[in-house]
N, C-alpha and C positions, 0 to 999 in steps of 0.2 A: 562888346564893340558891335554895332552893326555893319552889314555891307557899305550903307551909303555913308558910314563915318569914317570909312578908311580912306586916307590920304591917298593910297596910290591905287586907283580903281583900273579895272581892265579895259583897255579899248575895246570897241567893237571890231571885228574883223574887215568891215569895211573900212574903217578910219586908220587901219594897219595899212591895207591895202593901197587907200590914198596916198598914205605917207610912203609906201615904197615906191608908187607910181612917182611921186614927186622926186625923190631920191634919183630913179632911174632918169627921166627927164633932164636933171642938173647933171648926172655922170655923161649920158650921151652929148649934152650942151659942151660940157667940159671938155671930153674927147674930140669933138669937131675942133674945138678952139686950142686944141694941145695944150692944155691944162692938166696935165696928167696928174700932178701931186693932188689936186684940188678933188679930181674925180676918183682917186684912191681913197682919199678920206671920206668922201660920200660913200664908197662901196662899205668901207669899215663900219659908217654909222648905219648903215641898212643892214648888215649881217648883224650888227648889236640888237638891233630892234627885232629882227627875224628869230634869233635866239631868244630874246625875251618872251615873244610869244609862241614858238613851236610847240610848247606844251599845251595852249590852249586853242591854237588853229592848226592845221596840216598846212607847213608853209615849204614843203619840200621842192616843188617847181621854183618858188622864187629864189631860195637858197641857191638853188643850181643857176638860175640865171645871174644872180649877182656875181657868183664864181666864175662865171665865164665872163663876164663883163670885167672881172678883176685880172684874169688872166690876160684879157687882150691890154689891159692897162698896162701890166706888167712885160709884156711883149713891146709895147711903144716906148717904154722906160729903159730897154736894156740896148736898145736901136741907136 
Protein backbone atom coordinates (compact mmCIF):
# COMPACT_ATOMS: atom_id res chain seq x y z
CA UNK A 1 0.00 0.00 0.00
CA UNK A 2 1.44 3.40 -0.94
CA UNK A 3 1.26 6.55 1.13
CA UNK A 4 -1.43 7.98 -1.14
CA UNK A 5 -3.73 5.07 -0.36
CA UNK A 6 -3.48 5.40 3.40
CA UNK A 7 -6.83 6.53 4.81
CA UNK A 8 -5.32 8.51 7.67
CA UNK A 9 -2.79 10.82 6.07
CA UNK A 10 -0.67 13.04 8.27
CA UNK A 11 -1.73 16.68 8.40
CA UNK A 12 0.82 19.30 7.51
CA UNK A 13 2.11 21.36 10.42
CA UNK A 14 0.39 24.51 9.18
CA UNK A 15 -2.94 22.66 9.17
CA UNK A 16 -2.37 21.44 12.72
CA UNK A 17 -1.45 24.98 13.80
CA UNK A 18 -4.57 26.41 12.14
CA UNK A 19 -6.72 23.87 13.96
CA UNK A 20 -5.02 24.68 17.27
CA UNK A 21 -5.53 28.40 16.67
CA UNK A 22 -9.22 27.71 16.05
CA UNK A 23 -9.44 25.79 19.34
CA UNK A 24 -7.66 28.63 21.14
CA UNK A 25 -10.08 31.20 19.73
CA UNK A 26 -13.07 29.09 20.77
CA UNK A 27 -11.60 28.53 24.25
CA UNK A 28 -10.99 32.24 24.81
CA UNK A 29 -14.47 33.06 23.56
CA UNK A 30 -16.01 30.47 25.88
CA UNK A 31 -13.97 31.82 28.80
CA UNK A 32 -15.17 35.36 28.17
CA UNK A 33 -18.77 34.07 28.04
CA UNK A 34 -18.20 31.98 31.20
CA UNK A 35 -18.90 28.71 29.37
CA UNK A 36 -16.21 26.83 31.26
CA UNK A 37 -17.36 23.30 30.50
CA UNK A 38 -17.29 23.96 26.76
CA UNK A 39 -13.89 25.63 27.06
CA UNK A 40 -12.58 22.62 28.96
CA UNK A 41 -13.85 20.25 26.25
CA UNK A 42 -12.07 22.33 23.60
CA UNK A 43 -8.83 22.19 25.59
CA UNK A 44 -9.13 18.41 25.79
CA UNK A 45 -9.67 18.21 22.03
CA UNK A 46 -6.65 20.42 21.38
CA UNK A 47 -4.47 18.33 23.70
CA UNK A 48 -5.53 15.16 21.87
CA UNK A 49 -4.59 16.77 18.55
CA UNK A 50 -1.22 17.84 19.95
CA UNK A 51 -0.48 14.36 21.30
CA UNK A 52 -1.45 12.87 17.95
CA UNK A 53 1.11 15.00 16.10
CA UNK A 54 3.81 15.45 18.75
CA UNK A 55 5.93 12.71 17.16
CA UNK A 56 5.80 14.48 13.80
CA UNK A 57 6.21 18.12 14.89
CA UNK A 58 7.66 19.84 17.92
CA UNK A 59 4.54 21.10 19.70
CA UNK A 60 6.04 21.66 23.16
CA UNK A 61 5.09 25.34 23.22
CA UNK A 62 1.53 24.55 22.20
CA UNK A 63 1.00 21.83 24.83
CA UNK A 64 2.24 24.27 27.48
CA UNK A 65 -0.12 26.96 26.22
CA UNK A 66 -3.16 24.68 26.35
CA UNK A 67 -2.19 23.34 29.79
CA UNK A 68 -2.10 26.95 31.02
CA UNK A 69 -5.56 27.53 29.57
CA UNK A 70 -6.75 24.35 31.29
CA UNK A 71 -5.43 25.61 34.63
CA UNK A 72 -7.21 28.92 34.11
CA UNK A 73 -10.47 27.10 33.39
CA UNK A 74 -10.07 24.85 36.43
CA UNK A 75 -9.51 27.92 38.65
CA UNK A 76 -12.74 29.43 37.35
CA UNK A 77 -14.64 26.20 37.93
CA UNK A 78 -13.62 25.90 41.58
CA UNK A 79 -14.57 29.50 42.43
